[in-house]
DSSP file (Angstrom, degrees, kcal/mol; ACC not computed):
  #  RESIDUE AA STRUCTURE BP1 BP2  ACC     N-H-->O    O-->H-N    N-H-->O    O-->H-N    TCO  KAPPA ALPHA  PHI   PSI    X-CA   Y-CA   Z-CA
    1    1 A X    >         0   0    0      0, 0.0     3,-1.2     0, 0.0     2,-0.1   0.000 360.0 360.0 360.0 108.5   18.1   21.7  -20.1
    2    2 A X  T 3   +     0   0    0      1,-0.2     3,-0.1     3,-0.0     0, 0.0  -0.427 360.0  19.9 -72.0 142.2   16.7   22.9  -16.8
    3    3 A X  T 3  S+     0   0    0      1,-0.3     2,-0.6    -2,-0.1    -1,-0.2   0.360  87.7 126.0  84.8  -5.4   12.9   22.7  -16.3
    4    4 A X    <   -     0   0    0     -3,-1.2     2,-0.4     2,-0.0    -1,-0.3  -0.756  50.1-148.8 -88.4 123.1   12.4   20.1  -19.1
    5    5 A X        -     0   0    0     -2,-0.6     2,-0.4    -3,-0.1    -3,-0.0  -0.726  10.0-157.1 -92.7 143.5   10.5   17.1  -17.7
    6    6 A X        -     0   0    0     -2,-0.4     2,-0.2     3,-0.0     3,-0.1  -0.901  22.4-111.7-117.3 144.4   11.2   13.7  -19.2
    7    7 A X        -     0   0    0     -2,-0.4     3,-0.1     1,-0.1     2,-0.0  -0.521  46.9-102.1 -67.2 138.2    9.0   10.7  -19.2
    8    8 A X        -     0   0    0     -2,-0.2     2,-0.2     1,-0.1    -1,-0.1  -0.356  40.2-103.1 -63.0 144.7   10.5    8.0  -17.0
    9    9 A X        -     0   0    0      1,-0.1    -1,-0.1    -3,-0.1     3,-0.0  -0.458  43.2-100.7 -67.8 137.8   12.3    5.3  -18.9
   10   10 A X        -     0   0    0     -2,-0.2     2,-0.8     1,-0.1    -1,-0.1  -0.301  36.7-114.1 -58.0 139.3   10.3    2.1  -19.0
   11   11 A X        +     0   0    0     -3,-0.1     2,-0.4     1,-0.1    -1,-0.1  -0.688  43.3 169.7 -83.4 113.4   11.5   -0.5  -16.5
   12   12 A X        -     0   0    0     -2,-0.8    -1,-0.1    -3,-0.0    -2,-0.0  -0.758  22.5-150.6-127.1  85.4   12.9   -3.3  -18.5
   13   13 A X        -     0   0    0     -2,-0.4    -2,-0.0     1,-0.1     0, 0.0  -0.301   8.5-168.5 -57.3 134.5   14.7   -5.8  -16.2
   14   14 A X        +     0   0    0      2,-0.0     2,-0.2     0, 0.0    -1,-0.1   0.435  44.8 117.2-106.2  -1.1   17.5   -7.5  -18.2
   15   15 A X        -     0   0    0      1,-0.2     3,-0.1     0, 0.0    -2,-0.0  -0.443  44.9-165.5 -71.6 139.0   18.4  -10.3  -15.8
   16   16 A X  S    S+     0   0    0      1,-0.2     2,-0.3    -2,-0.2    -1,-0.2   0.693  77.7  26.4 -93.2 -22.9   17.9  -13.8  -17.1
   17   17 A X        -     0   0    0      2,-0.0     2,-0.4     0, 0.0    -1,-0.2  -0.960  66.1-154.1-135.9 155.3   18.2  -15.3  -13.7
   18   18 A X        -     0   0    0     -2,-0.3     2,-0.5    -3,-0.1     0, 0.0  -0.999   5.0-165.7-128.6 133.4   17.7  -14.1  -10.2
   19   19 A X        -     0   0    0     -2,-0.4     2,-0.5     0, 0.0    -2,-0.0  -0.982  11.0-151.4-119.9 123.5   19.5  -15.5   -7.1
   20   20 A X        -     0   0    0     -2,-0.5     2,-0.1     2,-0.0    -2,-0.0  -0.811  14.8-132.1 -95.5 131.1   18.0  -14.6   -3.8
   21   21 A X    >   -     0   0    0     -2,-0.5     3,-2.1     1,-0.1     4,-0.3  -0.348  29.6-103.2 -74.7 160.6   20.5  -14.5   -0.9
   22   22 A X  G >  S+     0   0    0      1,-0.3     3,-1.5     2,-0.2     4,-0.2   0.834 121.1  63.9 -55.0 -32.1   19.5  -16.2    2.4
   23   23 A X  G >  S+     0   0    0      1,-0.3     3,-1.7     2,-0.2    -1,-0.3   0.692  82.5  79.3 -67.1 -16.0   18.7  -12.8    3.9
   24   24 A X  G X  S+     0   0    0     -3,-2.1     3,-2.0     1,-0.3     4,-0.3   0.731  73.2  77.4 -62.7 -21.8   15.9  -12.5    1.4
   25   25 A X  G X  S+     0   0    0     -3,-1.5     3,-1.5    -4,-0.3    -1,-0.3   0.797  81.7  68.4 -59.1 -27.4   13.7  -14.7    3.5
   26   26 A X  G X  S+     0   0    0     -3,-1.7     3,-1.5     1,-0.3    -1,-0.3   0.750  83.8  72.3 -65.4 -21.8   13.2  -11.7    5.8
   27   27 A X  G <  S+     0   0    0     -3,-2.0    -1,-0.3     1,-0.3    -2,-0.2   0.756  87.6  62.6 -66.2 -21.6   11.2  -10.1    3.0
   28   28 A X  G <  S+     0   0    0     -3,-1.5     2,-0.8    -4,-0.3    -1,-0.3   0.630  81.4  96.2 -76.6 -12.9    8.4  -12.6    3.7
   29   29 A X    <   -     0   0    0     -3,-1.5     3,-0.4    -4,-0.3     4,-0.3  -0.700  51.1-176.7 -81.2 111.1    8.0  -11.2    7.2
   30   30 A X     >  +     0   0    0     -2,-0.8     4,-2.6     1,-0.2     3,-0.4   0.520  59.7  96.0 -86.3  -4.2    5.2   -8.6    7.1
   31   31 A X  H  > S+     0   0    0      1,-0.2     4,-2.5     2,-0.2    -1,-0.2   0.887  81.9  51.6 -54.7 -42.1    5.6   -7.6   10.8
   32   32 A X  H  > S+     0   0    0     -3,-0.4     4,-1.8     2,-0.2    -1,-0.2   0.877 110.6  49.8 -62.9 -34.0    7.8   -4.6   10.0
   33   33 A X  H  > S+     0   0    0     -3,-0.4     4,-2.4    -4,-0.3    -2,-0.2   0.928 110.1  50.1 -67.8 -43.7    5.1   -3.4    7.5
   34   34 A X  H  X S+     0   0    0     -4,-2.6     4,-3.0     1,-0.2     5,-0.3   0.915 108.2  53.4 -58.5 -44.4    2.4   -3.9   10.1
   35   35 A X  H  X S+     0   0    0     -4,-2.5     4,-2.3    -5,-0.2    -1,-0.2   0.892 109.9  47.6 -59.5 -40.7    4.5   -1.8   12.5
   36   36 A X  H  X S+     0   0    0     -4,-1.8     4,-2.2     2,-0.2    -1,-0.2   0.899 112.5  49.0 -69.9 -38.9    4.8    1.0   10.0
   37   37 A X  H  X S+     0   0    0     -4,-2.4     4,-2.3     2,-0.2     5,-0.4   0.937 113.3  46.5 -65.8 -44.2    1.1    0.9    9.3
   38   38 A X  H  X S+     0   0    0     -4,-3.0     4,-2.8     1,-0.2    -2,-0.2   0.900 112.2  51.0 -63.1 -39.8    0.2    1.0   13.0
   39   39 A X  H  < S+     0   0    0     -4,-2.3    -1,-0.2    -5,-0.3    -2,-0.2   0.897 115.1  42.7 -63.2 -39.7    2.7    3.8   13.6
   40   40 A X  H  < S+     0   0    0     -4,-2.2    -2,-0.2    -5,-0.2    -1,-0.2   0.838 133.2  18.2 -75.2 -33.8    1.1    5.8   10.7
   41   41 A X  H  < S-     0   0    0     -4,-2.3     4,-0.4    -5,-0.2    -3,-0.2   0.697 102.8-115.6-111.8 -27.6   -2.5    5.1   11.6
   42   42 A X     X  -     0   0    0     -4,-2.8     4,-2.3    -5,-0.4     5,-0.2  -0.094  37.0 -81.8  91.2 158.2   -2.7    3.9   15.2
   43   43 A X  H  > S+     0   0    0      1,-0.2     4,-2.6     2,-0.2     5,-0.2   0.914 125.8  51.1 -64.3 -44.2   -3.9    0.5   16.2
   44   44 A X  H  > S+     0   0    0      2,-0.2     4,-2.3     1,-0.2    -1,-0.2   0.942 114.4  41.9 -62.9 -48.6   -7.6    1.2   16.1
   45   45 A X  H  > S+     0   0    0     -4,-0.4     4,-2.6     1,-0.2     5,-0.2   0.909 113.7  52.6 -66.8 -39.8   -7.6    2.7   12.5
   46   46 A X  H  X S+     0   0    0     -4,-2.3     4,-1.9     1,-0.2    -1,-0.2   0.926 110.2  49.2 -62.5 -40.8   -5.2    0.0   11.3
   47   47 A X  H  X>S+     0   0    0     -4,-2.6     5,-2.8    -5,-0.2     4,-0.7   0.931 111.3  49.4 -63.3 -42.9   -7.5   -2.7   12.6
   48   48 A X  H ><5S+     0   0    0     -4,-2.3     3,-0.7     1,-0.2    -2,-0.2   0.921 112.9  46.1 -60.6 -44.5  -10.5   -1.1   11.0
   49   49 A X  H 3<5S+     0   0    0     -4,-2.6    -1,-0.2     1,-0.2    -2,-0.2   0.774 115.9  45.3 -72.2 -26.3   -8.8   -0.8    7.6
   50   50 A X  H 3<5S-     0   0    0     -4,-1.9    -1,-0.2    -5,-0.2    -2,-0.2   0.473 109.7-124.3 -90.4  -3.9   -7.5   -4.4    7.8
   51   51 A X  T <<5 +     0   0    0     -3,-0.7     2,-0.3    -4,-0.7    -3,-0.2   0.961  69.5 127.2  55.8  53.1  -11.0   -5.6    9.0
   52   52 A X      < -     0   0    0     -5,-2.8    -1,-0.2    -6,-0.1     2,-0.2  -0.895  67.6 -94.1-132.7 162.9   -9.4   -7.1   12.1
   53   53 A X     >  -     0   0    0     -2,-0.3     4,-2.1     1,-0.1     3,-0.3  -0.571  31.1-125.8 -76.5 139.7  -10.0   -6.9   15.8
   54   54 A X  H  > S+     0   0    0      1,-0.3     4,-2.0    -2,-0.2     5,-0.1   0.888 112.4  51.2 -53.0 -44.4   -7.8   -4.3   17.7
   55   55 A X  H  > S+     0   0    0      1,-0.2     4,-2.3     2,-0.2    -1,-0.3   0.849 106.4  54.7 -64.1 -34.1   -6.6   -7.0   20.1
   56   56 A X  H  > S+     0   0    0     -3,-0.3     4,-2.5     2,-0.2    -1,-0.2   0.925 107.8  48.7 -62.7 -46.0   -5.6   -9.1   17.2
   57   57 A X  H  X S+     0   0    0     -4,-2.1     4,-2.6     1,-0.2    -2,-0.2   0.869 110.4  52.1 -61.1 -38.3   -3.5   -6.4   15.7
   58   58 A X  H  X S+     0   0    0     -4,-2.0     4,-2.1     2,-0.2     6,-0.2   0.909 109.5  49.2 -64.7 -44.8   -1.9   -5.9   19.1
   59   59 A X  H  X>S+     0   0    0     -4,-2.3     5,-1.6     2,-0.2     6,-1.2   0.896 112.7  47.6 -65.0 -41.0   -1.1   -9.6   19.3
   60   60 A X  H ><5S+     0   0    0     -4,-2.5     3,-0.9     1,-0.2    -2,-0.2   0.926 111.6  50.7 -60.4 -46.3    0.4   -9.5   15.9
   61   61 A X  H 3<5S+     0   0    0     -4,-2.6    -2,-0.2     1,-0.3    -1,-0.2   0.853 112.2  46.0 -63.1 -36.1    2.4   -6.4   16.7
   62   62 A X  H 3<5S-     0   0    0     -4,-2.1    -1,-0.3    -5,-0.1    -2,-0.2   0.559 112.0-118.2 -85.2  -5.9    3.8   -7.9   19.9
   63   63 A X  T <<5S+     0   0    0     -3,-0.9    -3,-0.2    -4,-0.6    -4,-0.1   0.576  80.2 123.2  81.5   9.0    4.7  -11.2   18.1
   64   64 A X  S   <S+     0   0    0     -5,-1.6     2,-0.4    -6,-0.2    -4,-0.2   0.690  76.9  31.4 -74.2 -18.7    2.3  -13.2   20.4
   65   65 A X  S    S-     0   0    0     -6,-1.2    -2,-0.2    -9,-0.1    -1,-0.2  -1.000  84.9-116.9-142.5 140.6    0.5  -14.5   17.4
   66   66 A X        -     0   0    0     -2,-0.4     2,-0.6     1,-0.1    -6,-0.1  -0.424  29.1-119.6 -72.7 147.5    1.5  -15.3   13.8
   67   67 A X        -     0   0    0     -2,-0.1   -37,-0.1    -7,-0.1    -1,-0.1  -0.804  31.0-132.3 -88.8 122.9    0.0  -13.3   10.9
   68   68 A X     >  -     0   0    0     -2,-0.6     4,-2.4     1,-0.1     5,-0.1  -0.108  22.9-102.6 -69.4 170.6   -1.9  -15.5    8.5
   69   69 A X  H  > S+     0   0    0      2,-0.2     4,-2.0     1,-0.2     5,-0.1   0.895 118.2  48.3 -65.7 -41.9   -1.5  -15.5    4.8
   70   70 A X  H  > S+     0   0    0      2,-0.2     4,-1.8     1,-0.2    -1,-0.2   0.931 115.4  43.9 -63.4 -47.0   -4.7  -13.6    4.0
   71   71 A X  H  > S+     0   0    0      1,-0.2     4,-2.7     2,-0.2    -1,-0.2   0.856 109.8  57.7 -68.0 -35.2   -4.0  -10.9    6.6
   72   72 A X  H  X S+     0   0    0     -4,-2.4     4,-2.4     1,-0.2    -1,-0.2   0.907 106.6  49.1 -59.0 -41.6   -0.4  -10.8    5.5
   73   73 A X  H  X S+     0   0    0     -4,-2.0     4,-2.7     2,-0.2    -2,-0.2   0.900 110.6  50.5 -65.6 -39.4   -1.7   -9.9    2.0
   74   74 A X  H  X S+     0   0    0     -4,-1.8     4,-3.0     2,-0.2     5,-0.2   0.909 110.8  48.8 -63.3 -42.8   -3.9   -7.2    3.4
   75   75 A X  H  X S+     0   0    0     -4,-2.7     4,-2.7     2,-0.2     5,-0.2   0.923 112.4  47.7 -65.9 -43.5   -1.1   -5.7    5.3
   76   76 A X  H  X S+     0   0    0     -4,-2.4     4,-2.6     2,-0.2    -2,-0.2   0.922 114.1  47.4 -60.5 -44.9    1.2   -5.7    2.3
   77   77 A X  H  X S+     0   0    0     -4,-2.7     4,-2.6     2,-0.2    -2,-0.2   0.935 114.0  45.8 -63.9 -46.3   -1.5   -4.1    0.2
   78   78 A X  H  X S+     0   0    0     -4,-3.0     4,-2.7     2,-0.2     5,-0.3   0.921 113.9  49.2 -63.5 -43.3   -2.4   -1.4    2.7
   79   79 A X  H  X S+     0   0    0     -4,-2.7     4,-2.8    -5,-0.2     5,-0.2   0.932 112.2  49.1 -59.4 -46.0    1.3   -0.6    3.3
   80   80 A X  H  X S+     0   0    0     -4,-2.6     4,-2.6    -5,-0.2    -2,-0.2   0.930 112.7  46.5 -59.7 -47.9    1.8   -0.4   -0.4
   81   81 A X  H  X S+     0   0    0     -4,-2.6     4,-2.9     2,-0.2     5,-0.3   0.938 114.1  47.2 -62.2 -47.3   -1.1    1.9   -1.0
   82   82 A X  H  X S+     0   0    0     -4,-2.7     4,-1.9     1,-0.2    -2,-0.2   0.920 113.1  49.2 -61.4 -43.1   -0.2    4.2    1.9
   83   83 A X  H  < S+     0   0    0     -4,-2.8     4,-0.4    -5,-0.3    -1,-0.2   0.945 115.1  43.9 -61.2 -47.3    3.4    4.4    0.8
   84   84 A X  H >X S+     0   0    0     -4,-2.6     3,-1.1    -5,-0.2     4,-0.6   0.904 112.2  49.6 -68.3 -41.6    2.5    5.2   -2.7
   85   85 A X  H >X S+     0   0    0     -4,-2.9     4,-3.0     1,-0.3     3,-1.0   0.851 106.3  57.6 -68.0 -31.6   -0.3    7.7   -2.1
   86   86 A X  H 3< S+     0   0    0     -4,-1.9    -1,-0.3    -5,-0.3    -2,-0.2   0.609 100.6  57.9 -72.4  -9.7    2.0    9.6    0.3
   87   87 A X  H <4 S+     0   0    0     -3,-1.1    -1,-0.3    -4,-0.4    -2,-0.2   0.612 115.5  36.4 -87.7 -16.2    4.4   10.0   -2.5
   88   88 A X  H << S+     0   0    0     -3,-1.0     2,-0.3    -4,-0.6    -2,-0.2   0.824 125.0  24.3-101.9 -43.9    1.7   11.8   -4.5
   89   89 A X  S  < S-     0   0    0     -4,-3.0    -1,-0.2     1,-0.1     2,-0.0  -0.801  80.7-104.6-120.9 159.2   -0.2   13.8   -1.8
   90   90 A X     >  -     0   0    0     -2,-0.3     4,-3.0    -3,-0.1     5,-0.2  -0.247  50.9 -90.5 -72.6 176.3    0.5   15.2    1.6
   91   91 A X  H  > S+     0   0    0      1,-0.2     4,-2.4     2,-0.2     5,-0.2   0.914 125.0  46.0 -57.9 -47.0   -0.9   13.4    4.6
   92   92 A X  H  > S+     0   0    0      2,-0.2     4,-2.1     1,-0.2    -1,-0.2   0.941 116.5  43.8 -63.7 -47.5   -4.2   15.3    4.8
   93   93 A X  H  > S+     0   0    0      1,-0.2     4,-2.7     2,-0.2    -1,-0.2   0.893 112.8  53.6 -65.7 -38.5   -4.9   15.1    1.0
   94   94 A X  H  X S+     0   0    0     -4,-3.0     4,-2.1     2,-0.2    -1,-0.2   0.922 108.8  49.0 -60.8 -43.5   -3.8   11.4    1.1
   95   95 A X  H  X S+     0   0    0     -4,-2.4     4,-0.9    -5,-0.2    -1,-0.2   0.903 113.4  46.3 -63.7 -40.9   -6.3   10.6    3.9
   96   96 A X  H >X S+     0   0    0     -4,-2.1     3,-0.5     1,-0.2     4,-0.5   0.905 110.1  54.0 -68.5 -41.1   -9.1   12.4    2.1
   97   97 A X  H >< S+     0   0    0     -4,-2.7     3,-1.0     1,-0.2    13,-0.6   0.887 101.5  59.5 -60.7 -41.4   -8.3   10.7   -1.2
   98   98 A X  H 3< S+     0   0    0     -4,-2.1    13,-2.4     1,-0.3    14,-0.3   0.830 117.6  30.3 -57.7 -34.8   -8.5    7.2    0.5
   99   99 A X  H << S+     0   0    0     -4,-0.9    -1,-0.3    -3,-0.5    -2,-0.2   0.278 106.3  90.9-111.3  11.2  -12.1    7.8    1.5
  100  100 A X  S << S-     0   0    0     -3,-1.0    10,-0.7    -4,-0.5     2,-0.4  -0.531  88.5 -85.4-102.1 170.6  -13.2   10.1   -1.3
  101  101 A X  B     -A  109   0A   0     -2,-0.2     2,-0.6     8,-0.2     8,-0.2  -0.625  42.3-160.6 -75.7 122.2  -14.8    9.3   -4.7
  102  102 A X    > > -     0   0    0      6,-2.0     5,-2.3    -2,-0.4     3,-2.2  -0.911  12.5-158.1-113.0 113.5  -12.1    8.6   -7.3
  103  103 A X  G > 5S+     0   0    0     -2,-0.6     3,-1.7     1,-0.3    -1,-0.1   0.832  93.8  62.0 -57.0 -32.8  -13.0    9.0  -11.0
  104  104 A X  G 3 5S+     0   0    0      1,-0.3    -1,-0.3     2,-0.1    22,-0.0   0.606 106.0  48.7 -70.5  -7.6  -10.2    6.7  -12.0
  105  105 A X  G X 5S-     0   0    0     -3,-2.2     3,-1.5     3,-0.2    -1,-0.3  -0.065 130.2 -94.7-117.3  29.6  -11.9    4.0  -10.0
  106  106 A X  T < 5S-     0   0    0     -3,-1.7    -3,-0.2     1,-0.3    -2,-0.1   0.726  81.0 -56.3  66.0  24.2  -15.3    4.6  -11.5
  107  107 A X  T 3 <S+     0   0    0     -5,-2.3    -1,-0.3     1,-0.3    -4,-0.2   0.381 104.0 135.4  89.8  -2.6  -16.2    6.9   -8.6
  108  108 A X    <   -     0   0    0     -3,-1.5    -6,-2.0    -6,-0.5     2,-0.4  -0.337  64.5-100.3 -74.9 160.8  -15.6    4.3   -5.9
  109  109 A X  B >>  -A  101   0A   0     -8,-0.2     4,-2.3     1,-0.1     3,-0.7  -0.670  26.1-134.0 -78.1 131.7  -13.6    5.0   -2.7
  110  110 A X  H 3> S+     0   0    0    -10,-0.7     4,-2.5   -13,-0.6   -11,-0.2   0.848 105.5  55.4 -54.5 -37.2  -10.0    3.8   -3.0
  111  111 A X  H 3> S+     0   0    0    -13,-2.4     4,-1.7     2,-0.2    -1,-0.2   0.846 108.3  48.9 -67.9 -31.9  -10.2    2.2    0.4
  112  112 A X  H <> S+     0   0    0     -3,-0.7     4,-2.7   -14,-0.3     5,-0.3   0.922 111.1  48.9 -70.0 -45.8  -13.2    0.2   -0.7
  113  113 A X  H  X>S+     0   0    0     -4,-2.3     4,-3.5     1,-0.2     5,-0.7   0.917 108.8  54.8 -60.5 -42.0  -11.6   -0.9   -3.9
  114  114 A X  H  X5S+     0   0    0     -4,-2.5     4,-1.2    -5,-0.2    -1,-0.2   0.913 111.5  43.9 -57.4 -44.0   -8.5   -1.9   -1.9
  115  115 A X  H  <5S+     0   0    0     -4,-1.7    -1,-0.2     1,-0.2    -2,-0.2   0.894 123.0  35.8 -68.1 -39.7  -10.6   -4.1    0.4
  116  116 A X  H  <5S+     0   0    0     -4,-2.7    -2,-0.2     2,-0.1    -3,-0.2   0.865 135.3  16.4 -83.9 -36.8  -12.7   -5.7   -2.4
  117  117 A X  H  <5S-     0   0    0     -4,-3.5     3,-0.3     1,-0.3    -3,-0.2   0.478 100.8-120.5-119.9  -4.4  -10.2   -6.0   -5.3
  118  118 A X     X< -     0   0    0     -4,-1.2     4,-0.6    -5,-0.7    -1,-0.3  -0.339  48.6 -51.8  88.5-175.0   -6.7   -5.6   -3.7
  119  119 A X  H  > S+     0   0    0      1,-0.2     4,-3.1     2,-0.1     5,-0.3   0.744 111.0  84.7 -74.4 -24.5   -4.0   -3.1   -4.4
  120  120 A X  H  > S+     0   0    0     -3,-0.3     4,-2.4     1,-0.2     5,-0.2   0.896  94.1  38.9 -48.1 -59.7   -3.8   -3.5   -8.2
  121  121 A X  H  > S+     0   0    0     -3,-0.2     4,-2.1     1,-0.2    -1,-0.2   0.856 118.1  50.1 -63.2 -33.5   -6.6   -1.1   -9.3
  122  122 A X  H  X S+     0   0    0     -4,-0.6     4,-2.5     2,-0.2    -1,-0.2   0.903 110.5  49.8 -71.5 -39.5   -5.8    1.4   -6.6
  123  123 A X  H  X S+     0   0    0     -4,-3.1     4,-2.6     2,-0.2    -2,-0.2   0.919 110.3  50.7 -63.1 -42.7   -2.1    1.4   -7.6
  124  124 A X  H  X S+     0   0    0     -4,-2.4     4,-2.3    -5,-0.3    -2,-0.2   0.917 111.0  48.9 -62.8 -42.5   -3.0    1.9  -11.2
  125  125 A X  H  X S+     0   0    0     -4,-2.1     4,-2.3     2,-0.2    -2,-0.2   0.916 112.0  48.5 -62.2 -43.4   -5.3    4.9  -10.2
  126  126 A X  H  X S+     0   0    0     -4,-2.5     4,-2.7     2,-0.2    -2,-0.2   0.889 110.1  51.4 -64.8 -38.0   -2.4    6.4   -8.1
  127  127 A X  H  X S+     0   0    0     -4,-2.6     4,-1.6     1,-0.2    -1,-0.2   0.898 109.6  51.1 -65.1 -39.1    0.0    5.9  -11.0
  128  128 A X  H  <>S+     0   0    0     -4,-2.3     5,-3.9     2,-0.2     4,-0.2   0.896 110.7  48.0 -63.9 -39.3   -2.5    7.7  -13.3
  129  129 A X  H ><5S+     0   0    0     -4,-2.3     3,-1.3     3,-0.2    -2,-0.2   0.917 109.7  52.2 -64.3 -43.4   -2.8   10.6  -10.8
  130  130 A X  H 3<5S+     0   0    0     -4,-2.7    -1,-0.2     1,-0.3    -2,-0.2   0.827 111.6  47.8 -64.0 -29.4    1.0   10.8  -10.5
  131  131 A X  T 3<5S-     0   0    0     -4,-1.6    -1,-0.3    -5,-0.2    -2,-0.2   0.411 122.6-106.1 -92.5   2.2    1.2   11.0  -14.3
  132  132 A X  T < 5 +     0   0    0     -3,-1.3    -3,-0.2    -4,-0.2    -2,-0.1   0.689  62.9 159.3  87.6  18.4   -1.5   13.7  -14.5
  133  133 A X      < -     0   0    0     -5,-3.9     2,-0.3    -6,-0.2    -1,-0.2  -0.446  21.8-162.3 -76.8 152.4   -4.4   11.4  -15.8
  134  134 A X              0   0    0     -2,-0.1    -5,-0.0   -31,-0.1    -1,-0.0  -0.984 360.0 360.0-129.9 141.6   -8.0   12.4  -15.5
  135  135 A X              0   0    0     -2,-0.3    -2,-0.0     0, 0.0    -1,-0.0   0.490 360.0 360.0 -86.4 360.0  -11.0   10.2  -15.8
């Protein structure tokens, strides 16, 4: 039936065990995510959104300095939010949404909620938007 939209099937992993291959260790490296964020935003904007010094971001990007665990979490969260919102909105609308008032976040700016509470609430708001929810 053309034109009929279906609700996505709930994700129910059925595996009882998970075995990670040796190459899975590369998933812990956030450097590729930082590179994508810097490419999308520029070094200055990425530094501002990560609450880091521009020079620090440059050192991380060049591999001259290791990325600490807290900053690694911020990079993963920012990358996740940017990736997800760009699947919902075009670039311009996504940029405006990040700094605008979002009813699904109690009127807070998504970028502020990301900084204060992490990606979880922002991801839930984006999921709600993608599903057509309104606050």
